[in-house]
KEKE-317924 format. One line per field, with one value per atom (N, C-alpha, C, O): residue number from 0; atom name; z, y, x. Coordinates in nm, 2 decimals, padded with zeros to 4 digits. Layout:
N
i = NUM  ...
at = CA  ...
pz = Z  ...
py = Y  ...
px = X  ...
This chain:
173
i = 0  0  0  0  1  1  1  1  2  2  2  2  3  3  3  3  4  4  4  4  5  5  5  5  6  6  6  6  7  7  7  7  8  8  8  8  9  9  9  9  10  10  10  10  11  11  11  11  12  12  12  12  13  13  13  13  14  14  14  14  15  15  15  15  16  16  16  16  17  17  17  17  18  18  18  18  19  19  19  19  20  20  20  20  21  21  21  21  22  22  22  22  23  23  23  23  24  24  24  24  25  25  25  25  26  26  26  26  27  27  27  27  28  28  28  28  29  29  29  29  30  30  30  30  31  31  31  31  32  32  32  32  33  33  33  33  34  34  34  34  35  35  35  35  36  36  36  36  37  37  37  37  38  38  38  38  39  39  39  39  40  40  40  40  41  41  41  41  42  42  42  42  43  43  43  43  44  44  44  44  45  45  45  45  46  46  46  46  47  47  47  47  48  48  48  48  49  49  49  49  50  50  50  50  51  51  51  51  52  52  52  52  53  53  53  53  54  54  54  54  55  55  55  55  56  56  56  56  57  57  57  57  58  58  58  58  59  59  59  59  60  60  60  60  61  61  61  61  62  62  62  62  63  63  63  63  64  64  64  64  65  65  65  65  66  66  66  66  67  67  67  67  68  68  68  68  69  69  69  69  70  70  70  70  71  71  71  71  72  72  72  72  73  73  73  73  74  74  74  74  75  75  75  75  76  76  76  76  77  77  77  77  78  78  78  78  79  79  79  79  80  80  80  80  81  81  81  81  82  82  82  82  83  83  83  83  84  84  84  84  85  85  85  85  86  86  86  86  87  87  87  87  88  88  88  88  89  89  89  89  90  90  90  90  91  91  91  91  92  92  92  92  93  93  93  93  94  94  94  94  95  95  95  95  96  96  96  96  97  97  97  97  98  98  98  98  99  99  99  99  100  100  100  100  101  101  101  101  102  102  102  102  103  103  103  103  104  104  104  104  105  105  105  105  106  106  106  106  107  107  107  107  108  108  108  108  109  109  109  109  110  110  110  110  111  111  111  111  112  112  112  112  113  113  113  113  114  114  114  114  115  115  115  115  116  116  116  116  117  117  117  117  118  118  118  118  119  119  119  119  120  120  120  120  121  121  121  121  122  122  122  122  123  123  123  123  124  124  124  124  125  125  125  125  126  126  126  126  127  127  127  127  128  128  128  128  129  129  129  129  130  130  130  130  131  131  131  131  132  132  132  132  133  133  133  133  134  134  134  134  135  135  135  135  136  136  136  136  137  137  137  137  138  138  138  138  139  139  139  139  140  140  140  140  141  141  141  141  142  142  142  142  143  143  143  143  144  144  144  144  145  145  145  145  146  146  146  146  147  147  147  147  148  148  148  148  149  149  149  149  150  150  150  150  151  151  151  151  152  152  152  152  153  153  153  153  154  154  154  154  155  155  155  155  156  156  156  156  157  157  157  157  158  158  158  158  159  159  159  159  160  160  160  160  161  161  161  161  162  162  162  162  163  163  163  163  164  164  164  164  165  165  165  165  166  166  166  166  167  167  167  167  168  168  168  168  169  169  169  169  170  170  170  170  171  171  171  171  172  172  172  172
at = N  CA  C  O  N  CA  C  O  N  CA  C  O  N  CA  C  O  N  CA  C  O  N  CA  C  O  N  CA  C  O  N  CA  C  O  N  CA  C  O  N  CA  C  O  N  CA  C  O  N  CA  C  O  N  CA  C  O  N  CA  C  O  N  CA  C  O  N  CA  C  O  N  CA  C  O  N  CA  C  O  N  CA  C  O  N  CA  C  O  N  CA  C  O  N  CA  C  O  N  CA  C  O  N  CA  C  O  N  CA  C  O  N  CA  C  O  N  CA  C  O  N  CA  C  O  N  CA  C  O  N  CA  C  O  N  CA  C  O  N  CA  C  O  N  CA  C  O  N  CA  C  O  N  CA  C  O  N  CA  C  O  N  CA  C  O  N  CA  C  O  N  CA  C  O  N  CA  C  O  N  CA  C  O  N  CA  C  O  N  CA  C  O  N  CA  C  O  N  CA  C  O  N  CA  C  O  N  CA  C  O  N  CA  C  O  N  CA  C  O  N  CA  C  O  N  CA  C  O  N  CA  C  O  N  CA  C  O  N  CA  C  O  N  CA  C  O  N  CA  C  O  N  CA  C  O  N  CA  C  O  N  CA  C  O  N  CA  C  O  N  CA  C  O  N  CA  C  O  N  CA  C  O  N  CA  C  O  N  CA  C  O  N  CA  C  O  N  CA  C  O  N  CA  C  O  N  CA  C  O  N  CA  C  O  N  CA  C  O  N  CA  C  O  N  CA  C  O  N  CA  C  O  N  CA  C  O  N  CA  C  O  N  CA  C  O  N  CA  C  O  N  CA  C  O  N  CA  C  O  N  CA  C  O  N  CA  C  O  N  CA  C  O  N  CA  C  O  N  CA  C  O  N  CA  C  O  N  CA  C  O  N  CA  C  O  N  CA  C  O  N  CA  C  O  N  CA  C  O  N  CA  C  O  N  CA  C  O  N  CA  C  O  N  CA  C  O  N  CA  C  O  N  CA  C  O  N  CA  C  O  N  CA  C  O  N  CA  C  O  N  CA  C  O  N  CA  C  O  N  CA  C  O  N  CA  C  O  N  CA  C  O  N  CA  C  O  N  CA  C  O  N  CA  C  O  N  CA  C  O  N  CA  C  O  N  CA  C  O  N  CA  C  O  N  CA  C  O  N  CA  C  O  N  CA  C  O  N  CA  C  O  N  CA  C  O  N  CA  C  O  N  CA  C  O  N  CA  C  O  N  CA  C  O  N  CA  C  O  N  CA  C  O  N  CA  C  O  N  CA  C  O  N  CA  C  O  N  CA  C  O  N  CA  C  O  N  CA  C  O  N  CA  C  O  N  CA  C  O  N  CA  C  O  N  CA  C  O  N  CA  C  O  N  CA  C  O  N  CA  C  O  N  CA  C  O  N  CA  C  O  N  CA  C  O  N  CA  C  O  N  CA  C  O  N  CA  C  O  N  CA  C  O  N  CA  C  O  N  CA  C  O  N  CA  C  O  N  CA  C  O  N  CA  C  O  N  CA  C  O  N  CA  C  O  N  CA  C  O  N  CA  C  O  N  CA  C  O  N  CA  C  O  N  CA  C  O  N  CA  C  O  N  CA  C  O  N  CA  C  O  N  CA  C  O  N  CA  C  O  N  CA  C  O  N  CA  C  O  N  CA  C  O  N  CA  C  O  N  CA  C  O  N  CA  C  O  N  CA  C  O  N  CA  C  O  N  CA  C  O  N  CA  C  O  N  CA  C  O  N  CA  C  O  N  CA  C  O
pz = -01.10  -01.03  -00.93  -00.86  -00.92  -00.82  -00.69  -00.69  -00.58  -00.45  -00.45  -00.39  -00.52  -00.52  -00.60  -00.55  -00.71  -00.78  -00.70  -00.71  -00.63  -00.55  -00.43  -00.41  -00.37  -00.26  -00.32  -00.25  -00.43  -00.49  -00.53  -00.51  -00.58  -00.61  -00.49  -00.49  -00.38  -00.25  -00.21  -00.17  -00.21  -00.17  -00.26  -00.20  -00.39  -00.48  -00.46  -00.47  -00.44  -00.41  -00.28  -00.27  -00.18  -00.05  -00.06  00.00  -00.14  -00.16  -00.24  -00.22  -00.33  -00.40  -00.30  -00.32  -00.21  -00.11  -00.02  00.01  00.02  00.10  00.02  00.08  -00.11  -00.19  -00.20  -00.20  -00.21  -00.22  -00.09  -00.10  00.02  00.15  00.15  00.19  00.12  00.12  00.02  00.06  -00.10  -00.20  -00.17  -00.20  -00.11  -00.07  00.04  00.03  00.14  00.25  00.20  00.25  00.10  00.04  -00.06  -00.11  -00.10  -00.20  -00.33  -00.40  -00.36  -00.49  -00.59  -00.60  -00.65  -00.74  -00.86  -00.90  -00.92  -01.03  -01.00  -01.08  -00.89  -00.84  -00.81  -00.84  -00.75  -00.72  -00.84  -00.84  -00.94  -01.06  -01.14  -01.21  -01.12  -01.18  -01.12  -01.17  -01.00  -00.94  -01.00  -00.97  -01.09  -01.16  -01.31  -01.37  -01.36  -01.50  -01.58  -01.54  -01.70  -01.78  -01.81  -01.82  -01.83  -01.87  -01.75  -01.76  -01.63  -01.51  -01.52  -01.57  -01.47  -01.47  -01.33  -01.23  -01.35  -01.23  -01.20  -01.08  -01.30  -01.28  -01.41  -01.51  -01.43  -01.55  -01.66  -01.78  -01.63  -01.73  -01.74  -01.83  -01.64  -01.63  -01.63  -01.57  -01.70  -01.71  -01.75  -01.80  -01.72  -01.76  -01.65  -01.56  -01.66  -01.55  -01.55  -01.44  -01.67  -01.67  -01.58  -01.50  -01.60  -01.52  -01.38  -01.29  -01.35  -01.21  -01.15  -01.03  -01.22  -01.17  -01.12  -01.01  -01.20  -01.17  -01.04  -00.96  -01.04  -00.93  -00.80  -00.70  -00.80  -00.68  -00.64  -00.52  -00.73  -00.70  -00.63  -00.53  -00.69  -00.63  -00.49  -00.39  -00.47  -00.34  -00.24  -00.12  -00.27  -00.18  -00.14  -00.04  -00.23  -00.19  -00.07  -00.01  -00.04  00.07  00.20  00.30  00.20  00.33  00.34  00.23  00.46  00.48  00.50  00.41  00.62  00.66  00.66  00.71  00.60  00.61  00.66  00.62  00.73  00.78  00.77  00.86  00.66  00.63  00.68  00.63  00.78  00.83  00.79  00.83  00.70  00.64  00.74  00.80  00.75  00.84  00.77  00.67  00.81  00.75  00.60  00.56  00.52  00.38  00.33  00.32  00.30  00.25  00.10  00.04  00.04  -00.11  -00.16  -00.10  -00.26  -00.33  -00.47  -00.55  -00.51  -00.64  -00.73  -00.69  -00.85  -00.94  -01.00  -00.99  -01.05  -01.10  -01.22  -01.24  -01.29  -01.41  -01.37  -01.45  -01.24  -01.20  -01.25  -01.22  -01.31  -01.37  -01.31  -01.34  -01.22  -01.15  -01.01  -00.97  -00.92  -00.78  -00.73  -00.79  -00.61  -00.54  -00.40  -00.36  -00.33  -00.20  -00.11  -00.16  00.02  00.12  00.21  00.26  00.22  00.30  00.41  00.39  00.53  00.65  00.67  00.65  00.70  00.72  00.84  00.85  00.92  01.03  00.98  00.94  00.97  00.91  01.01  01.09  01.00  01.07  00.96  00.87  00.96  00.85  00.90  00.99  00.85  00.88  00.77  00.66  00.81  00.72  00.70  00.79  00.57  00.53  00.48  00.45  00.46  00.40  00.50  00.62  00.46  00.55  00.66  00.75  00.65  00.75  00.84  00.93  00.82  00.90  01.04  01.07  01.13  01.27  01.30  01.40  01.20  01.22  01.19  01.09  01.29  01.28  01.31  01.41  01.22  01.23  01.23  01.15  01.31  01.31  01.23  01.26  01.13  01.05  01.07  01.08  01.05  01.03  00.89  00.87  00.80  00.66  00.61  00.65  00.52  00.44  00.29  00.25  00.22  00.08  00.02  00.05  -00.08  -00.16  -00.30  -00.37  -00.34  -00.45  -00.56  -00.53  -00.68  -00.79  -00.84  -00.85  -00.86  -00.90  -01.04  -01.06  -01.12  -01.24  -01.26  -01.22  -01.32  -01.35  -01.50  -01.58  -01.54  -01.68  -01.70  -01.63  -01.80  -01.83  -01.71  -01.69  -01.63  -01.51  -01.39  -01.29  -01.39  -01.28  -01.23  -01.31  -01.10  -01.04  -01.03  -01.00  -01.06  -01.06  -01.00  -00.99  -00.95  -00.92  -01.06  -01.15  -01.07  -01.19  -01.20  -01.31  -01.09  -01.09  -00.97  -00.88  -00.97  -00.86  -00.73  -00.73  -00.63  -00.50  -00.44  -00.44  -00.39  -00.32  -00.18  -00.11  -00.13  00.00  00.09  00.07  00.20  00.29  00.43  00.48  00.48  00.61  00.72  00.72  00.81  00.93  01.03  01.09  01.06  01.15  01.12  01.07  01.16  01.17  01.30  01.34  01.37  01.50  01.51  01.49  01.54  01.54  01.67  01.78  01.67  01.79  01.84  01.77  01.97  02.04  02.00  01.99  01.99  01.96  01.85  01.84  01.76  01.64  01.69  01.75  01.67  01.72  01.65  01.71  01.54  01.48  01.54  01.51  01.64  01.71  01.82  01.89  01.84  01.95  01.91  01.79  02.00  01.97  01.90  01.91  01.83  01.77  01.87  01.99  01.83  01.92  01.95  02.06  01.86  01.88  01.91  02.00  01.83  01.84  01.80  01.70  01.87  01.97  02.11  02.21  02.13  02.27  02.34  02.46  02.26  02.32  02.23  02.11  02.30  02.23  02.20  02.12  02.24  02.22  02.14  02.16  02.06  01.99  01.84  01.80  01.77  01.62  01.56  01.59  01.46  01.39  01.26  01.24  01.17  01.05  00.92  00.82  00.93  00.81  00.82  00.93  00.71  00.57  00.51  00.39  00.58  00.52  00.46  00.37  00.51  00.47  00.33  00.27  00.29  00.16  00.05  00.04  -00.05  -00.17  -00.25  -00.29  -00.25  -00.32  -00.25  -00.31  -00.12  -00.04  -00.07  -00.09  -00.06  -00.08  -00.22  -00.24  -00.32  -00.46  -00.48  -00.55  -00.41  -00.42  -00.37  -00.44  -00.26  -00.20  -00.25  -00.21  -00.33  -00.38  -00.50  -00.53  -00.57  -00.68  -00.65  -00.74
py = 00.08  00.20  00.25  00.17  00.38  00.43  00.45  00.42  00.49  00.50  00.59  00.57  00.71  00.81  00.75  00.77  00.68  00.62  00.51  00.50  00.43  00.33  00.39  00.34  00.49  00.56  00.62  00.61  00.68  00.73  00.62  00.64  00.51  00.40  00.35  00.32  00.33  00.28  00.38  00.34  00.51  00.61  00.61  00.61  00.60  00.60  00.47  00.48  00.36  00.23  00.24  00.19  00.29  00.31  00.40  00.37  00.51  00.60  00.53  00.56  00.44  00.36  00.28  00.28  00.21  00.14  00.23  00.19  00.34  00.44  00.49  00.51  00.52  00.57  00.46  00.49  00.34  00.23  00.23  00.22  00.24  00.25  00.37  00.36  00.48  00.61  00.60  00.63  00.56  00.55  00.44  00.46  00.34  00.23  00.29  00.27  00.35  00.41  00.51  00.53  00.59  00.70  00.64  00.72  00.51  00.45  00.52  00.54  00.57  00.63  00.53  00.52  00.46  00.35  00.40  00.33  00.51  00.56  00.58  00.55  00.65  00.67  00.54  00.52  00.44  00.32  00.24  00.20  00.23  00.16  00.23  00.16  00.36  00.43  00.40  00.43  00.33  00.28  00.16  00.12  00.10  -00.02  00.00  00.10  -00.08  -00.07  -00.09  -00.16  -00.03  -00.04  -00.18  -00.21  -00.27  -00.41  -00.50  -00.62  -00.45  -00.52  -00.67  -00.69  -00.76  -00.90  -00.92  -00.91  -00.96  -00.98  -01.13  -01.16  -01.21  -01.35  -01.41  -01.34  -01.55  -01.61  -01.57  -01.59  -01.53  -01.49  -01.34  -01.30  -01.27  -01.13  -01.03  -01.06  -00.92  -00.83  -00.69  -00.68  -00.59  -00.45  -00.37  -00.43  -00.24  -00.15  -00.16  -00.14  -00.17  -00.18  -00.29  -00.28  -00.41  -00.53  -00.51  -00.56  -00.45  -00.43  -00.33  -00.35  -00.23  -00.13  -00.20  -00.18  -00.29  -00.37  -00.46  -00.47  -00.53  -00.62  -00.54  -00.58  -00.42  -00.34  -00.28  -00.28  -00.24  -00.18  -00.29  -00.26  -00.41  -00.52  -00.55  -00.57  -00.56  -00.59  -00.48  -00.51  -00.36  -00.25  -00.22  -00.15  -00.27  -00.26  -00.35  -00.33  -00.45  -00.54  -00.49  -00.55  -00.37  -00.31  -00.17  -00.10  -00.11  00.03  00.10  00.11  00.14  00.21  00.11  00.00  00.15  00.07  00.17  00.29  00.12  00.20  00.12  00.04  00.13  00.06  00.13  00.24  00.07  00.14  00.06  -00.05  00.12  00.05  00.07  00.17  -00.05  -00.05  -00.09  -00.03  -00.20  -00.25  -00.27  -00.32  -00.23  -00.25  -00.30  -00.22  -00.42  -00.48  -00.48  -00.54  -00.42  -00.40  -00.46  -00.44  -00.54  -00.59  -00.54  -00.58  -00.45  -00.40  -00.50  -00.56  -00.52  -00.61  -00.53  -00.41  -00.61  -00.55  -00.45  -00.36  -00.47  -00.39  -00.25  -00.16  -00.23  -00.11  -00.07  00.04  -00.17  -00.15  -00.23  -00.22  -00.32  -00.40  -00.43  -00.41  -00.47  -00.50  -00.59  -00.60  -00.65  -00.72  -00.66  -00.59  -00.68  -00.63  -00.70  -00.77  -00.69  -00.73  -00.62  -00.55  -00.59  -00.48  -00.53  -00.61  -00.49  -00.52  -00.42  -00.30  -00.46  -00.37  -00.42  -00.53  -00.32  -00.34  -00.27  -00.15  -00.34  -00.28  -00.29  -00.39  -00.19  -00.20  -00.19  -00.10  -00.28  -00.30  -00.31  -00.40  -00.23  -00.24  -00.34  -00.31  -00.47  -00.58  -00.58  -00.58  -00.58  -00.59  -00.46  -00.45  -00.35  -00.23  -00.12  -00.14  00.00  00.12  00.11  00.20  00.02  00.02  -00.10  -00.13  -00.18  -00.30  -00.27  -00.17  -00.36  -00.35  -00.43  -00.41  -00.51  -00.59  -00.52  -00.46  -00.52  -00.45  -00.55  -00.63  -00.55  -00.65  -00.58  -00.49  -00.63  -00.59  -00.70  -00.82  -00.66  -00.75  -00.72  -00.61  -00.83  -00.81  -00.88  -00.99  -00.81  -00.85  -00.83  -00.74  -00.92  -00.91  -00.90  -00.98  -00.79  -00.78  -00.82  -00.77  -00.91  -00.95  -00.89  -00.92  -00.80  -00.72  -00.74  -00.78  -00.71  -00.70  -00.55  -00.50  -00.49  -00.35  -00.34  -00.41  -00.24  -00.22  -00.07  00.01  -00.03  00.11  00.13  00.06  00.21  00.24  00.39  00.47  00.43  00.58  00.66  00.77  00.60  00.67  00.67  00.74  00.60  00.60  00.45  00.36  00.43  00.30  00.27  00.36  00.15  00.10  -00.04  -00.11  -00.08  -00.22  -00.29  -00.25  -00.40  -00.48  -00.59  -00.64  -00.62  -00.73  -00.70  -00.62  -00.77  -00.75  -00.80  -00.90  -00.72  -00.75  -00.88  -00.91  -00.96  -01.09  -01.05  -00.99  -01.08  -01.04  -01.17  -01.26  -01.17  -01.28  -01.23  -01.14  -01.30  -01.27  -01.34  -01.46  -01.26  -01.31  -01.35  -01.46  -01.26  -01.29  -01.18  -01.07  -01.22  -01.13  -01.15  -01.26  -01.04  -01.05  -00.96  -00.84  -01.01  -00.93  -00.86  -00.91  -00.73  -00.65  -00.68  -00.70  -00.67  -00.69  -00.58  -00.61  -00.46  -00.34  -00.27  -00.24  -00.22  -00.14  00.00  00.06  00.05  00.18  00.29  00.41  00.27  00.37  00.39  00.48  00.30  00.31  00.41  00.43  00.47  00.57  00.70  00.72  00.78  00.92  01.00  00.96  01.10  01.19  01.24  01.27  01.24  01.28  01.43  01.47  01.51  01.66  01.70  01.78  01.64  01.67  01.81  01.86  01.89  01.85  01.86  01.83  01.89  01.90  01.76  01.75  01.65  01.52  01.43  01.44  01.35  01.26  01.13  01.05  01.10  00.97  00.99  01.10  00.90  00.90  00.88  00.86  00.89  00.88  01.01  01.12  00.99  01.10  01.13  01.08  01.20  01.25  01.18  01.18  01.12  01.06  00.91  00.85  00.85  00.89  00.93  00.97  00.92  00.94  01.08  01.11  01.18  01.32  01.34  01.45  01.25  01.27  01.26  01.17  01.34  01.35  01.21  01.16  01.15  01.02  00.91  00.83  00.91  00.82  00.84  00.74  00.96  00.98  00.95  00.89  00.97  00.94  00.78  00.73  00.71  00.57  00.50  00.41  00.55  00.49  00.55  00.50  00.66  00.72  00.64  00.65  00.56  00.48  00.38  00.30
px = 02.71  02.65  02.76  02.82  02.77  02.86  02.78  02.66  02.85  02.78  02.66  02.56  02.68  02.57  02.45  02.33  02.47  02.36  02.29  02.17  02.37  02.31  02.23  02.12  02.28  02.20  02.07  01.97  02.08  01.96  01.86  01.74  01.91  01.82  01.75  01.63  01.82  01.76  01.65  01.55  01.68  01.58  01.46  01.35  01.48  01.36  01.28  01.15  01.34  01.27  01.19  01.08  01.25  01.18  01.06  00.96  01.08  00.97  00.85  00.74  00.89  00.79  00.70  00.58  00.76  00.69  00.60  00.49  00.66  00.58  00.46  00.35  00.48  00.37  00.26  00.14  00.30  00.20  00.11  -00.01  00.18  00.10  00.01  -00.11  00.06  -00.02  -00.14  -00.25  -00.12  -00.22  -00.32  -00.44  -00.28  -00.37  -00.47  -00.59  -00.41  -00.49  -00.59  -00.70  -00.54  -00.63  -00.73  -00.81  -00.71  -00.80  -00.79  -00.88  -00.66  -00.64  -00.58  -00.46  -00.67  -00.63  -00.55  -00.46  -00.59  -00.52  -00.37  -00.28  -00.35  -00.21  -00.14  -00.02  -00.21  -00.15  -00.10  00.02  -00.18  -00.13  -00.02  00.06  00.00  00.11  00.24  00.35  00.24  00.36  00.42  00.53  00.34  00.38  00.42  00.37  00.51  00.54  00.42  00.33  00.40  00.28  00.24  00.12  00.34  00.31  00.32  00.36  00.29  00.30  00.25  00.14  00.33  00.28  00.21  00.26  00.08  -00.01  -00.01  00.00  -00.03  -00.03  00.01  00.05  00.00  00.04  -00.06  -00.02  -00.18  -00.28  -00.32  -00.39  -00.28  -00.32  -00.19  -00.09  -00.20  -00.10  -00.15  -00.26  -00.08  -00.11  -00.18  -00.25  -00.17  -00.22  -00.38  -00.44  -00.44  -00.59  -00.64  -00.73  -00.58  -00.62  -00.58  -00.66  -00.47  -00.43  -00.52  -00.56  -00.57  -00.66  -00.79  -00.84  -00.84  -00.96  -00.94  -01.02  -00.83  -00.79  -00.78  -00.84  -00.72  -00.70  -00.83  -00.86  -00.91  -01.05  -01.13  -01.19  -01.13  -01.21  -01.16  -01.24  -01.03  -00.97  -01.00  -01.03  -00.98  -01.00  -01.15  -01.18  -01.24  -01.38  -01.42  -01.52  -01.33  -01.36  -01.32  -01.34  -01.25  -01.20  -01.25  -01.27  -01.25  -01.28  -01.15  -01.06  -01.13  -01.00  -00.89  -00.90  -00.78  -00.65  -00.55  -00.55  -00.46  -00.35  -00.22  -00.19  -00.15  -00.03  00.09  00.12  00.16  00.28  00.41  00.43  00.48  00.60  00.72  00.74  00.79  00.90  01.03  01.07  01.09  01.21  01.19  01.08  01.28  01.28  01.42  01.51  01.43  01.56  01.56  01.47  01.65  01.66  01.79  01.90  01.78  01.90  01.90  01.82  02.00  02.01  02.08  02.18  02.03  02.10  02.22  02.23  02.32  02.44  02.42  02.49  02.31  02.28  02.22  02.21  02.19  02.13  01.99  01.94  01.93  01.80  01.69  01.57  01.73  01.63  01.68  01.79  01.58  01.61  01.50  01.40  01.53  01.43  01.42  01.52  01.31  01.30  01.20  01.11  01.22  01.12  01.09  01.17  00.96  00.91  00.82  00.73  00.85  00.77  00.67  00.69  00.55  00.44  00.35  00.31  00.32  00.22  00.09  00.10  -00.02  -00.14  -00.25  -00.27  -00.34  -00.47  -00.57  -00.56  -00.67  -00.76  -00.90  -00.93  -00.99  -01.13  -01.19  -01.22  -01.20  -01.23  -01.38  -01.46  -01.42  -01.56  -01.62  -01.74  -01.54  -01.59  -01.60  -01.58  -01.64  -01.64  -01.74  -01.74  -01.84  -01.94  -01.92  -02.01  -01.82  -01.79  -01.75  -01.68  -01.79  -01.74  -01.61  -01.55  -01.57  -01.45  -01.33  -01.31  -01.23  -01.11  -00.99  -01.00  -00.89  -00.79  -00.65  -00.63  -00.56  -00.42  -00.34  -00.36  -00.26  -00.18  -00.03  00.01  00.04  00.19  00.21  00.17  00.27  00.28  00.42  00.49  00.46  00.58  00.54  00.46  00.59  00.57  00.70  00.81  00.70  00.81  00.80  00.70  00.89  00.88  00.99  01.10  00.95  01.04  01.03  00.92  01.15  01.15  01.22  01.31  01.18  01.24  01.26  01.17  01.37  01.39  01.38  01.44  01.28  01.26  01.26  01.20  01.33  01.34  01.38  01.33  01.47  01.52  01.43  01.47  01.32  01.23  01.21  01.20  01.20  01.18  01.03  00.95  00.99  00.85  00.85  00.95  00.73  00.71  00.71  00.64  00.78  00.78  00.68  00.65  00.62  00.52  00.43  00.46  00.31  00.22  00.30  00.37  00.28  00.35  00.30  00.18  00.40  00.36  00.34  00.42  00.22  00.17  00.17  00.10  00.26  00.26  00.22  00.28  00.12  00.07  00.15  00.17  00.20  00.27  00.17  00.17  00.08  -00.04  -00.15  -00.12  -00.26  -00.38  -00.45  -00.48  -00.47  -00.54  -00.65  -00.64  -00.77  -00.89  -00.90  -00.88  -00.93  -00.95  -01.09  -01.18  -01.10  -01.23  -01.33  -01.45  -01.28  -01.37  -01.31  -01.19  -01.40  -01.36  -01.32  -01.41  -01.20  -01.17  -01.24  -01.25  -01.31  -01.39  -01.52  -01.60  -01.56  -01.69  -01.68  -01.78  -01.57  -01.55  -01.62  -01.64  -01.66  -01.70  -01.59  -01.47  -01.63  -01.52  -01.42  -01.46  -01.30  -01.19  -01.19  -01.15  -01.24  -01.23  -01.09  -01.06  -01.00  -00.85  -00.83  -00.89  -00.75  -00.65  -00.70  -00.62  -00.82  -00.88  -00.87  -00.85  -00.89  -00.89  -00.80  -00.80  -00.72  -00.63  -00.69  -00.63  -00.81  -00.87  -01.00  -01.07  -01.04  -01.16  -01.14  -01.03  -01.25  -01.24  -01.19  -01.23  -01.10  -01.04  -01.12  -01.23  -01.05  -01.12  -01.06  -01.13  -00.94  -00.88  -00.87  -00.86  -00.87  -00.86  -00.99  -00.99  -01.10  -01.23  -01.25  -01.33  -01.18  -01.19  -01.12  -01.14  -01.03  -00.96  -01.06  -01.15  -01.04  -01.12  -01.12  -01.22  -01.00  -00.99  -01.06  -01.13  -01.06  -01.14  -01.29  -01.36  -01.34  -01.48  -01.52  -01.63  -01.44  -01.47  -01.47  -01.56  -01.38  -01.37  -01.50  -01.56  -01.55  -01.67  -01.80  -01.91  -01.79  -01.91  -01.97  -02.09  -01.89  -01.93  -02.03  -02.08
């Protein structure tokens, strides 16, 4: 790969991690699984986007609001230019227990990833390995505040991600 191809690969892989965070927060499972190769390896016995879709749906039903903030992203491109590995740092806020839960947790997470380029597009090549650095429960759920009425007030409960159509459809089932 020349320098321009390498720079483009880094940018596309970083966008992949950002899209994962966005679609997770929006509870858009269809878009999430499209970030993975069609034959994604989930475990020694599970593979494919259909099984990943079910796994992600089950996992995201256990949380309400999530707010994944992607930070450091270390990427190592393979010499073939068709695969890479990476470590993504993430600070997350998670409403643990579903959209009606009072439990709110701050997480520091590392994702360890395998990436593959197929037909000129980068994908996750396997289910992401999720390593918890820490989880700290907040004393008060920030969603219990009155509405913020932003921009008149800078504090209080906001409107998103609950206002997103994908969020509403996910929890309407």
